[in-house]
PDB file with one MODEL, atoms N, CA, C and O in Angstrom:
MODEL        1
ATOM      1  N   MET A   1       0.829  -1.185   0.000  1.00  0.00           N
ATOM      2  CA  MET A   1       0.000   0.000   0.000  1.00  0.00           C
ATOM      3  C   MET A   1       0.874   1.249   0.000  1.00  0.00           C
ATOM      4  O   MET A   1       2.030   1.229   0.421  1.00  0.00           O
ATOM      5  N   ALA A   2       0.293   2.311  -0.476  1.00  0.00           N
ATOM      6  CA  ALA A   2       1.011   3.580  -0.542  1.00  0.00           C
ATOM      7  C   ALA A   2       0.055   4.707  -0.170  1.00  0.00           C
ATOM      8  O   ALA A   2      -1.164   4.535  -0.152  1.00  0.00           O
ATOM      9  N   PHE A   3       0.626   5.831   0.118  1.00  0.00           N
ATOM     10  CA  PHE A   3      -0.176   7.026   0.335  1.00  0.00           C
ATOM     11  C   PHE A   3      -0.316   7.748  -0.996  1.00  0.00           C
ATOM     12  O   PHE A   3       0.531   7.619  -1.879  1.00  0.00           O
ATOM     13  N   VAL A   4      -1.393   8.510  -1.126  1.00  0.00           N
ATOM     14  CA  VAL A   4      -1.710   9.215  -2.370  1.00  0.00           C
ATOM     15  C   VAL A   4      -2.033  10.666  -2.031  1.00  0.00           C
ATOM     16  O   VAL A   4      -2.735  10.947  -1.060  1.00  0.00           O
ATOM     17  N   ILE A   5      -1.517  11.576  -2.838  1.00  0.00           N
ATOM     18  CA  ILE A   5      -1.797  13.004  -2.655  1.00  0.00           C
ATOM     19  C   ILE A   5      -2.988  13.372  -3.530  1.00  0.00           C
ATOM     20  O   ILE A   5      -3.001  13.117  -4.734  1.00  0.00           O
ATOM     21  N   LEU A   6      -3.977  13.971  -2.902  1.00  0.00           N
ATOM     22  CA  LEU A   6      -5.258  14.260  -3.553  1.00  0.00           C
ATOM     23  C   LEU A   6      -5.411  15.726  -3.950  1.00  0.00           C
ATOM     24  O   LEU A   6      -4.471  16.514  -3.852  1.00  0.00           O
ATOM     25  N   ASP A   7      -6.597  16.067  -4.393  1.00  0.00           N
ATOM     26  CA  ASP A   7      -6.932  17.375  -4.952  1.00  0.00           C
ATOM     27  C   ASP A   7      -6.571  18.588  -4.093  1.00  0.00           C
ATOM     28  O   ASP A   7      -6.158  19.599  -4.660  1.00  0.00           O
ATOM     29  N   PRO A   8      -6.701  18.555  -2.760  1.00  0.00           N
ATOM     30  CA  PRO A   8      -6.366  19.771  -1.992  1.00  0.00           C
ATOM     31  C   PRO A   8      -4.926  20.259  -2.206  1.00  0.00           C
ATOM     32  O   PRO A   8      -4.625  21.424  -1.946  1.00  0.00           O
ATOM     33  N   CYS A   9      -4.047  19.386  -2.672  1.00  0.00           N
ATOM     34  CA  CYS A   9      -2.660  19.787  -2.928  1.00  0.00           C
ATOM     35  C   CYS A   9      -2.522  20.569  -4.233  1.00  0.00           C
ATOM     36  O   CYS A   9      -1.593  21.360  -4.396  1.00  0.00           O
ATOM     37  N   ARG A  10      -3.441  20.343  -5.147  1.00  0.00           N
ATOM     38  CA  ARG A  10      -3.326  20.976  -6.463  1.00  0.00           C
ATOM     39  C   ARG A  10      -3.220  22.479  -6.317  1.00  0.00           C
ATOM     40  O   ARG A  10      -4.079  23.122  -5.715  1.00  0.00           O
ATOM     41  N   ASN A  11      -2.183  23.014  -6.859  1.00  0.00           N
ATOM     42  CA  ASN A  11      -1.880  24.441  -6.859  1.00  0.00           C
ATOM     43  C   ASN A  11      -1.598  25.001  -5.469  1.00  0.00           C
ATOM     44  O   ASN A  11      -1.387  26.207  -5.338  1.00  0.00           O
ATOM     45  N   GLU A  12      -1.587  24.172  -4.428  1.00  0.00           N
ATOM     46  CA  GLU A  12      -1.221  24.595  -3.072  1.00  0.00           C
ATOM     47  C   GLU A  12       0.274  24.329  -2.859  1.00  0.00           C
ATOM     48  O   GLU A  12       1.052  25.238  -2.568  1.00  0.00           O
ATOM     49  N   LYS A  13       0.641  23.074  -3.010  1.00  0.00           N
ATOM     50  CA  LYS A  13       2.027  22.606  -2.940  1.00  0.00           C
ATOM     51  C   LYS A  13       2.806  23.190  -1.763  1.00  0.00           C
ATOM     52  O   LYS A  13       3.820  23.859  -1.962  1.00  0.00           O
ATOM     53  N   SER A  14       2.345  22.945  -0.561  1.00  0.00           N
ATOM     54  CA  SER A  14       3.047  23.439   0.627  1.00  0.00           C
ATOM     55  C   SER A  14       4.420  22.796   0.779  1.00  0.00           C
ATOM     56  O   SER A  14       5.389  23.486   1.095  1.00  0.00           O
ATOM     57  N   GLY A  15       4.519  21.492   0.560  1.00  0.00           N
ATOM     58  CA  GLY A  15       5.812  20.820   0.535  1.00  0.00           C
ATOM     59  C   GLY A  15       6.334  20.261   1.838  1.00  0.00           C
ATOM     60  O   GLY A  15       7.429  19.700   1.858  1.00  0.00           O
ATOM     61  N   GLU A  16       5.595  20.389   2.929  1.00  0.00           N
ATOM     62  CA  GLU A  16       6.060  19.830   4.192  1.00  0.00           C
ATOM     63  C   GLU A  16       6.271  18.326   4.086  1.00  0.00           C
ATOM     64  O   GLU A  16       7.146  17.771   4.750  1.00  0.00           O
ATOM     65  N   CYS A  17       5.476  17.671   3.260  1.00  0.00           N
ATOM     66  CA  CYS A  17       5.554  16.227   3.096  1.00  0.00           C
ATOM     67  C   CYS A  17       6.911  15.772   2.560  1.00  0.00           C
ATOM     68  O   CYS A  17       7.407  14.710   2.938  1.00  0.00           O
ATOM     69  N   VAL A  18       7.499  16.562   1.693  1.00  0.00           N
ATOM     70  CA  VAL A  18       8.766  16.188   1.068  1.00  0.00           C
ATOM     71  C   VAL A  18       9.869  16.049   2.105  1.00  0.00           C
ATOM     72  O   VAL A  18      10.642  15.091   2.067  1.00  0.00           O
ATOM     73  N   SER A  19       9.944  16.985   3.018  1.00  0.00           N
ATOM     74  CA  SER A  19      11.053  16.991   3.973  1.00  0.00           C
ATOM     75  C   SER A  19      10.952  15.907   5.034  1.00  0.00           C
ATOM     76  O   SER A  19      11.961  15.568   5.652  1.00  0.00           O
ATOM     77  N   VAL A  20       9.751  15.343   5.269  1.00  0.00           N
ATOM     78  CA  VAL A  20       9.624  14.311   6.300  1.00  0.00           C
ATOM     79  C   VAL A  20       9.645  12.895   5.755  1.00  0.00           C
ATOM     80  O   VAL A  20       9.699  11.942   6.532  1.00  0.00           O
ATOM     81  N   CYS A  21       9.604  12.735   4.463  1.00  0.00           N
ATOM     82  CA  CYS A  21       9.571  11.393   3.865  1.00  0.00           C
ATOM     83  C   CYS A  21      10.926  10.701   4.057  1.00  0.00           C
ATOM     84  O   CYS A  21      11.941  11.188   3.559  1.00  0.00           O
ATOM     85  N   PRO A  22      10.950   9.564   4.776  1.00  0.00           N
ATOM     86  CA  PRO A  22      12.228   8.897   5.041  1.00  0.00           C
ATOM     87  C   PRO A  22      12.831   8.188   3.826  1.00  0.00           C
ATOM     88  O   PRO A  22      14.010   7.835   3.845  1.00  0.00           O
ATOM     89  N   VAL A  23      12.043   7.976   2.772  1.00  0.00           N
ATOM     90  CA  VAL A  23      12.555   7.291   1.593  1.00  0.00           C
ATOM     91  C   VAL A  23      12.577   8.182   0.349  1.00  0.00           C
ATOM     92  O   VAL A  23      12.799   7.700  -0.761  1.00  0.00           O
ATOM     93  N   ASP A  24      12.350   9.461   0.537  1.00  0.00           N
ATOM     94  CA  ASP A  24      12.395  10.436  -0.566  1.00  0.00           C
ATOM     95  C   ASP A  24      11.556  10.017  -1.771  1.00  0.00           C
ATOM     96  O   ASP A  24      12.028  10.045  -2.908  1.00  0.00           O
ATOM     97  N   CYS A  25      10.314   9.631  -1.513  1.00  0.00           N
ATOM     98  CA  CYS A  25       9.468   9.176  -2.617  1.00  0.00           C
ATOM     99  C   CYS A  25       8.457  10.217  -3.077  1.00  0.00           C
ATOM    100  O   CYS A  25       7.563   9.906  -3.864  1.00  0.00           O
ATOM    101  N   ILE A  26       8.588  11.458  -2.590  1.00  0.00           N
ATOM    102  CA  ILE A  26       7.647  12.514  -2.973  1.00  0.00           C
ATOM    103  C   ILE A  26       8.365  13.527  -3.849  1.00  0.00           C
ATOM    104  O   ILE A  26       9.412  14.061  -3.483  1.00  0.00           O
ATOM    105  N   GLU A  27       7.778  13.779  -5.014  1.00  0.00           N
ATOM    106  CA  GLU A  27       8.362  14.736  -5.951  1.00  0.00           C
ATOM    107  C   GLU A  27       7.315  15.748  -6.393  1.00  0.00           C
ATOM    108  O   GLU A  27       6.113  15.480  -6.388  1.00  0.00           O
ATOM    109  N   GLU A  28       7.807  16.905  -6.770  1.00  0.00           N
ATOM    110  CA  GLU A  28       6.932  17.982  -7.220  1.00  0.00           C
ATOM    111  C   GLU A  28       6.644  17.871  -8.704  1.00  0.00           C
ATOM    112  O   GLU A  28       7.559  17.769  -9.521  1.00  0.00           O
ATOM    113  N   GLY A  29       5.355  17.892  -9.048  1.00  0.00           N
ATOM    114  CA  GLY A  29       4.924  17.958 -10.431  1.00  0.00           C
ATOM    115  C   GLY A  29       4.538  19.379 -10.764  1.00  0.00           C
ATOM    116  O   GLY A  29       4.758  20.286  -9.960  1.00  0.00           O
ATOM    117  N   THR A  30       3.971  19.590 -11.928  1.00  0.00           N
ATOM    118  CA  THR A  30       3.616  20.950 -12.328  1.00  0.00           C
ATOM    119  C   THR A  30       2.471  21.521 -11.505  1.00  0.00           C
ATOM    120  O   THR A  30       2.449  22.721 -11.231  1.00  0.00           O
ATOM    121  N   ASP A  31       1.514  20.679 -11.103  1.00  0.00           N
ATOM    122  CA  ASP A  31       0.361  21.204 -10.380  1.00  0.00           C
ATOM    123  C   ASP A  31       0.228  20.698  -8.946  1.00  0.00           C
ATOM    124  O   ASP A  31      -0.562  21.243  -8.175  1.00  0.00           O
ATOM    125  N   GLN A  32       0.988  19.664  -8.574  1.00  0.00           N
ATOM    126  CA  GLN A  32       0.905  19.114  -7.231  1.00  0.00           C
ATOM    127  C   GLN A  32       2.118  18.226  -6.968  1.00  0.00           C
ATOM    128  O   GLN A  32       2.922  17.982  -7.868  1.00  0.00           O
ATOM    129  N   PHE A  33       2.246  17.746  -5.735  1.00  0.00           N
ATOM    130  CA  PHE A  33       3.266  16.762  -5.402  1.00  0.00           C
ATOM    131  C   PHE A  33       2.703  15.367  -5.660  1.00  0.00           C
ATOM    132  O   PHE A  33       1.490  15.159  -5.644  1.00  0.00           O
ATOM    133  N   TYR A  34       3.606  14.417  -5.899  1.00  0.00           N
ATOM    134  CA  TYR A  34       3.216  13.037  -6.136  1.00  0.00           C
ATOM    135  C   TYR A  34       4.051  12.116  -5.265  1.00  0.00           C
ATOM    136  O   TYR A  34       5.229  12.377  -5.020  1.00  0.00           O
ATOM    137  N   ILE A  35       3.433  11.032  -4.798  1.00  0.00           N
ATOM    138  CA  ILE A  35       4.120   9.999  -4.032  1.00  0.00           C
ATOM    139  C   ILE A  35       4.318   8.801  -4.938  1.00  0.00           C
ATOM    140  O   ILE A  35       3.365   8.307  -5.541  1.00  0.00           O
ATOM    141  N   ASP A  36       5.553   8.333  -5.035  1.00  0.00           N
ATOM    142  CA  ASP A  36       5.845   7.156  -5.861  1.00  0.00           C
ATOM    143  C   ASP A  36       5.285   5.924  -5.153  1.00  0.00           C
ATOM    144  O   ASP A  36       5.791   5.534  -4.101  1.00  0.00           O
ATOM    145  N   PRO A  37       4.238   5.303  -5.723  1.00  0.00           N
ATOM    146  CA  PRO A  37       3.608   4.170  -5.055  1.00  0.00           C
ATOM    147  C   PRO A  37       4.503   2.937  -4.965  1.00  0.00           C
ATOM    148  O   PRO A  37       4.257   2.054  -4.144  1.00  0.00           O
ATOM    149  N   ASP A  38       5.528   2.870  -5.791  1.00  0.00           N
ATOM    150  CA  ASP A  38       6.441   1.730  -5.753  1.00  0.00           C
ATOM    151  C   ASP A  38       7.530   1.890  -4.699  1.00  0.00           C
ATOM    152  O   ASP A  38       8.196   0.916  -4.348  1.00  0.00           O
ATOM    153  N   VAL A  39       7.720   3.093  -4.194  1.00  0.00           N
ATOM    154  CA  VAL A  39       8.778   3.370  -3.224  1.00  0.00           C
ATOM    155  C   VAL A  39       8.216   3.649  -1.828  1.00  0.00           C
ATOM    156  O   VAL A  39       8.888   3.393  -0.829  1.00  0.00           O
ATOM    157  N   CYS A  40       7.001   4.167  -1.755  1.00  0.00           N
ATOM    158  CA  CYS A  40       6.379   4.522  -0.482  1.00  0.00           C
ATOM    159  C   CYS A  40       6.371   3.317   0.465  1.00  0.00           C
ATOM    160  O   CYS A  40       6.009   2.208   0.071  1.00  0.00           O
ATOM    161  N   ILE A  41       6.774   3.551   1.712  1.00  0.00           N
ATOM    162  CA  ILE A  41       6.802   2.469   2.712  1.00  0.00           C
ATOM    163  C   ILE A  41       5.606   2.546   3.652  1.00  0.00           C
ATOM    164  O   ILE A  41       5.562   1.831   4.653  1.00  0.00           O
ATOM    165  N   ASP A  42       4.646   3.395   3.348  1.00  0.00           N
ATOM    166  CA  ASP A  42       3.396   3.484   4.096  1.00  0.00           C
ATOM    167  C   ASP A  42       3.616   3.860   5.559  1.00  0.00           C
ATOM    168  O   ASP A  42       2.956   3.322   6.448  1.00  0.00           O
ATOM    169  N   CYS A  43       4.538   4.778   5.804  1.00  0.00           N
ATOM    170  CA  CYS A  43       4.854   5.166   7.190  1.00  0.00           C
ATOM    171  C   CYS A  43       3.895   6.211   7.739  1.00  0.00           C
ATOM    172  O   CYS A  43       3.703   6.288   8.953  1.00  0.00           O
ATOM    173  N   GLY A  44       3.288   7.017   6.874  1.00  0.00           N
ATOM    174  CA  GLY A  44       2.324   8.020   7.309  1.00  0.00           C
ATOM    175  C   GLY A  44       2.907   9.355   7.734  1.00  0.00           C
ATOM    176  O   GLY A  44       2.160  10.245   8.139  1.00  0.00           O
ATOM    177  N   ALA A  45       4.214   9.518   7.654  1.00  0.00           N
ATOM    178  CA  ALA A  45       4.831  10.786   8.064  1.00  0.00           C
ATOM    179  C   ALA A  45       4.306  11.953   7.237  1.00  0.00           C
ATOM    180  O   ALA A  45       4.096  13.043   7.767  1.00  0.00           O
ATOM    181  N   CYS A  46       4.097  11.735   5.964  1.00  0.00           N
ATOM    182  CA  CYS A  46       3.610  12.798   5.082  1.00  0.00           C
ATOM    183  C   CYS A  46       2.199  13.231   5.458  1.00  0.00           C
ATOM    184  O   CYS A  46       1.894  14.423   5.494  1.00  0.00           O
ATOM    185  N   LYS A  47       1.355  12.264   5.733  1.00  0.00           N
ATOM    186  CA  LYS A  47      -0.032  12.575   6.083  1.00  0.00           C
ATOM    187  C   LYS A  47      -0.102  13.403   7.365  1.00  0.00           C
ATOM    188  O   LYS A  47      -0.921  14.315   7.484  1.00  0.00           O
ATOM    189  N   ALA A  48       0.756  13.079   8.309  1.00  0.00           N
ATOM    190  CA  ALA A  48       0.743  13.764   9.604  1.00  0.00           C
ATOM    191  C   ALA A  48       1.084  15.249   9.504  1.00  0.00           C
ATOM    192  O   ALA A  48       0.626  16.040  10.328  1.00  0.00           O
ATOM    193  N   VAL A  49       1.883  15.641   8.503  1.00  0.00           N
ATOM    194  CA  VAL A  49       2.317  17.038   8.408  1.00  0.00           C
ATOM    195  C   VAL A  49       1.606  17.848   7.323  1.00  0.00           C
ATOM    196  O   VAL A  49       1.833  19.053   7.212  1.00  0.00           O
ATOM    197  N   CYS A  50       0.763  17.217   6.533  1.00  0.00           N
ATOM    198  CA  CYS A  50       0.109  17.923   5.426  1.00  0.00           C
ATOM    199  C   CYS A  50      -0.869  18.970   5.962  1.00  0.00           C
ATOM    200  O   CYS A  50      -1.845  18.617   6.624  1.00  0.00           O
ATOM    201  N   PRO A  51      -0.620  20.255   5.686  1.00  0.00           N
ATOM    202  CA  PRO A  51      -1.475  21.314   6.230  1.00  0.00           C
ATOM    203  C   PRO A  51      -2.842  21.417   5.548  1.00  0.00           C
ATOM    204  O   PRO A  51      -3.745  22.067   6.075  1.00  0.00           O
ATOM    205  N   VAL A  52      -3.002  20.788   4.393  1.00  0.00           N
ATOM    206  CA  VAL A  52      -4.283  20.859   3.687  1.00  0.00           C
ATOM    207  C   VAL A  52      -5.005  19.512   3.670  1.00  0.00           C
ATOM    208  O   VAL A  52      -6.004  19.347   2.970  1.00  0.00           O
ATOM    209  N   GLU A  53      -4.498  18.558   4.437  1.00  0.00           N
ATOM    210  CA  GLU A  53      -5.104  17.228   4.554  1.00  0.00           C
ATOM    211  C   GLU A  53      -5.373  16.602   3.192  1.00  0.00           C
ATOM    212  O   GLU A  53      -6.472  16.120   2.916  1.00  0.00           O
ATOM    213  N   ALA A  54      -4.347  16.619   2.350  1.00  0.00           N
ATOM    214  CA  ALA A  54      -4.478  16.128   0.985  1.00  0.00           C
ATOM    215  C   ALA A  54      -3.985  14.701   0.802  1.00  0.00           C
ATOM    216  O   ALA A  54      -4.009  14.190  -0.317  1.00  0.00           O
ATOM    217  N   ILE A  55      -3.541  14.045   1.862  1.00  0.00           N
ATOM    218  CA  ILE A  55      -2.912  12.739   1.717  1.00  0.00           C
ATOM    219  C   ILE A  55      -3.757  11.664   2.386  1.00  0.00           C
ATOM    220  O   ILE A  55      -4.157  11.784   3.544  1.00  0.00           O
ATOM    221  N   GLU A  56      -4.016  10.602   1.613  1.00  0.00           N
ATOM    222  CA  GLU A  56      -4.794   9.466   2.114  1.00  0.00           C
ATOM    223  C   GLU A  56      -4.093   8.166   1.744  1.00  0.00           C
ATOM    224  O   GLU A  56      -3.294   8.116   0.808  1.00  0.00           O
ATOM    225  N   GLU A  57      -4.407   7.121   2.493  1.00  0.00           N
ATOM    226  CA  GLU A  57      -3.876   5.810   2.161  1.00  0.00           C
ATOM    227  C   GLU A  57      -4.603   5.282   0.932  1.00  0.00           C
ATOM    228  O   GLU A  57      -5.794   5.529   0.740  1.00  0.00           O
ATOM    229  N   GLU A  58      -3.875   4.564   0.119  1.00  0.00           N
ATOM    230  CA  GLU A  58      -4.412   4.052  -1.138  1.00  0.00           C
ATOM    231  C   GLU A  58      -5.709   3.262  -0.930  1.00  0.00           C
ATOM    232  O   GLU A  58      -6.653   3.417  -1.705  1.00  0.00           O
ATOM    233  N   TYR A  59      -5.765   2.431   0.090  1.00  0.00           N
ATOM    234  CA  TYR A  59      -6.952   1.601   0.281  1.00  0.00           C
ATOM    235  C   TYR A  59      -8.138   2.364   0.868  1.00  0.00           C
ATOM    236  O   TYR A  59      -9.233   1.810   0.968  1.00  0.00           O
ATOM    237  N   ASP A  60      -7.943   3.621   1.256  1.00  0.00           N
ATOM    238  CA  ASP A  60      -9.035   4.458   1.756  1.00  0.00           C
ATOM    239  C   ASP A  60      -9.622   5.379   0.684  1.00  0.00           C
ATOM    240  O   ASP A  60     -10.523   6.168   0.973  1.00  0.00           O
ATOM    241  N   LEU A  61      -9.125   5.285  -0.534  1.00  0.00           N
ATOM    242  CA  LEU A  61      -9.586   6.185  -1.591  1.00  0.00           C
ATOM    243  C   LEU A  61     -11.028   5.896  -1.983  1.00  0.00           C
ATOM    244  O   LEU A  61     -11.446   4.743  -2.087  1.00  0.00           O
ATOM    245  N   GLU A  62     -11.767   6.961  -2.195  1.00  0.00           N
ATOM    246  CA  GLU A  62     -13.107   6.857  -2.767  1.00  0.00           C
ATOM    247  C   GLU A  62     -12.938   6.624  -4.271  1.00  0.00           C
ATOM    248  O   GLU A  62     -11.896   6.975  -4.825  1.00  0.00           O
ATOM    249  N   PRO A  63     -13.933   6.041  -4.944  1.00  0.00           N
ATOM    250  CA  PRO A  63     -13.793   5.796  -6.385  1.00  0.00           C
ATOM    251  C   PRO A  63     -13.400   7.031  -7.191  1.00  0.00           C
ATOM    252  O   PRO A  63     -12.617   6.923  -8.134  1.00  0.00           O
ATOM    253  N   ASP A  64     -13.927   8.201  -6.837  1.00  0.00           N
ATOM    254  CA  ASP A  64     -13.600   9.411  -7.589  1.00  0.00           C
ATOM    255  C   ASP A  64     -12.197   9.938  -7.286  1.00  0.00           C
ATOM    256  O   ASP A  64     -11.715  10.834  -7.979  1.00  0.00           O
ATOM    257  N   GLN A  65     -11.535   9.395  -6.262  1.00  0.00           N
ATOM    258  CA  GLN A  65     -10.173   9.814  -5.908  1.00  0.00           C
ATOM    259  C   GLN A  65      -9.106   8.923  -6.531  1.00  0.00           C
ATOM    260  O   GLN A  65      -7.926   9.275  -6.521  1.00  0.00           O
ATOM    261  N   GLU A  66      -9.498   7.792  -7.063  1.00  0.00           N
ATOM    262  CA  GLU A  66      -8.532   6.853  -7.628  1.00  0.00           C
ATOM    263  C   GLU A  66      -7.743   7.449  -8.791  1.00  0.00           C
ATOM    264  O   GLU A  66      -6.651   6.979  -9.110  1.00  0.00           O
ATOM    265  N   VAL A  67      -8.291   8.474  -9.416  1.00  0.00           N
ATOM    266  CA  VAL A  67      -7.587   9.143 -10.502  1.00  0.00           C
ATOM    267  C   VAL A  67      -6.254   9.717 -10.017  1.00  0.00           C
ATOM    268  O   VAL A  67      -5.313   9.826 -10.803  1.00  0.00           O
ATOM    269  N   PHE A  68      -6.159  10.087  -8.734  1.00  0.00           N
ATOM    270  CA  PHE A  68      -4.922  10.666  -8.214  1.00  0.00           C
ATOM    271  C   PHE A  68      -3.826   9.602  -8.064  1.00  0.00           C
ATOM    272  O   PHE A  68      -2.643   9.909  -8.213  1.00  0.00           O
ATOM    273  N   LEU A  69      -4.207   8.376  -7.776  1.00  0.00           N
ATOM    274  CA  LEU A  69      -3.236   7.277  -7.771  1.00  0.00           C
ATOM    275  C   LEU A  69      -2.752   7.022  -9.193  1.00  0.00           C
ATOM    276  O   LEU A  69      -1.559   6.816  -9.418  1.00  0.00           O
ATOM    277  N   GLU A  70      -3.663   7.035 -10.140  1.00  0.00           N
ATOM    278  CA  GLU A  70      -3.302   6.846 -11.544  1.00  0.00           C
ATOM    279  C   GLU A  70      -2.365   7.952 -12.019  1.00  0.00           C
ATOM    280  O   GLU A  70      -1.407   7.689 -12.746  1.00  0.00           O
ATOM    281  N   LYS A  71      -2.642   9.196 -11.607  1.00  0.00           N
ATOM    282  CA  LYS A  71      -1.768  10.318 -11.984  1.00  0.00           C
ATOM    283  C   LYS A  71      -0.369  10.129 -11.420  1.00  0.00           C
ATOM    284  O   LYS A  71       0.615  10.414 -12.102  1.00  0.00           O
ATOM    285  N   ALA A  72      -0.266   9.654 -10.185  1.00  0.00           N
ATOM    286  CA  ALA A  72       1.050   9.416  -9.573  1.00  0.00           C
ATOM    287  C   ALA A  72       1.783   8.315 -10.305  1.00  0.00           C
ATOM    288  O   ALA A  72       2.978   8.436 -10.574  1.00  0.00           O
ATOM    289  N   GLU A  73       1.079   7.236 -10.633  1.00  0.00           N
ATOM    290  CA  GLU A  73       1.701   6.134 -11.362  1.00  0.00           C
ATOM    291  C   GLU A  73       2.231   6.607 -12.714  1.00  0.00           C
ATOM    292  O   GLU A  73       3.336   6.241 -13.113  1.00  0.00           O
ATOM    293  N   GLU A  74       1.446   7.417 -13.412  1.00  0.00           N
ATOM    294  CA  GLU A  74       1.864   7.957 -14.706  1.00  0.00           C
ATOM    295  C   GLU A  74       3.057   8.899 -14.554  1.00  0.00           C
ATOM    296  O   GLU A  74       3.987   8.864 -15.360  1.00  0.00           O
ATOM    297  N   PHE A  75       3.029   9.742 -13.514  1.00  0.00           N
ATOM    298  CA  PHE A  75       4.105  10.689 -13.276  1.00  0.00           C
ATOM    299  C   PHE A  75       5.435   9.952 -13.114  1.00  0.00           C
ATOM    300  O   PHE A  75       6.432  10.345 -13.720  1.00  0.00           O
ATOM    301  N   PHE A  76       5.464   8.905 -12.316  1.00  0.00           N
ATOM    302  CA  PHE A  76       6.702   8.184 -12.064  1.00  0.00           C
ATOM    303  C   PHE A  76       7.062   7.217 -13.185  1.00  0.00           C
ATOM    304  O   PHE A  76       8.235   6.878 -13.340  1.00  0.00           O
ATOM    305  N   ALA A  77       6.088   6.765 -13.972  1.00  0.00           N
ATOM    306  CA  ALA A  77       6.379   5.897 -15.108  1.00  0.00           C
ATOM    307  C   ALA A  77       7.157   6.652 -16.183  1.00  0.00           C
ATOM    308  O   ALA A  77       7.934   6.057 -16.929  1.00  0.00           O
ATOM    309  N   ASN A  78       6.945   7.948 -16.257  1.00  0.00           N
ATOM    310  CA  ASN A  78       7.579   8.770 -17.288  1.00  0.00           C
ATOM    311  C   ASN A  78       8.924   9.353 -16.834  1.00  0.00           C
ATOM    312  O   ASN A  78       9.457  10.243 -17.497  1.00  0.00           O
ATOM    313  N   ARG A  79       9.467   8.880 -15.744  1.00  0.00           N
ATOM    314  CA  ARG A  79      10.739   9.405 -15.219  1.00  0.00           C
ATOM    315  C   ARG A  79      11.897   8.604 -15.709  1.00  0.00           C
ATOM    316  O   ARG A  79      13.042   8.901 -15.369  1.00  0.00           O
TER     317      ARG A  79
ENDMDL
END
């Protein structure tokens, strides 16, 4: 399982999540940050510091939020 950054991050990009990630799996995209689902160790440090509550666990996503996991997968596939 991995954490996923959702819509509240779009165009906000506070970035606190990046500095607390122990495996450096969060990168900045053009409109939001993304968590690499293949590298995330599911520690929850990012979720705890997110000021806009934009981070959820993959298995807690609502159907309409799954697009954000797909966006993260695409973002890291193109690296």
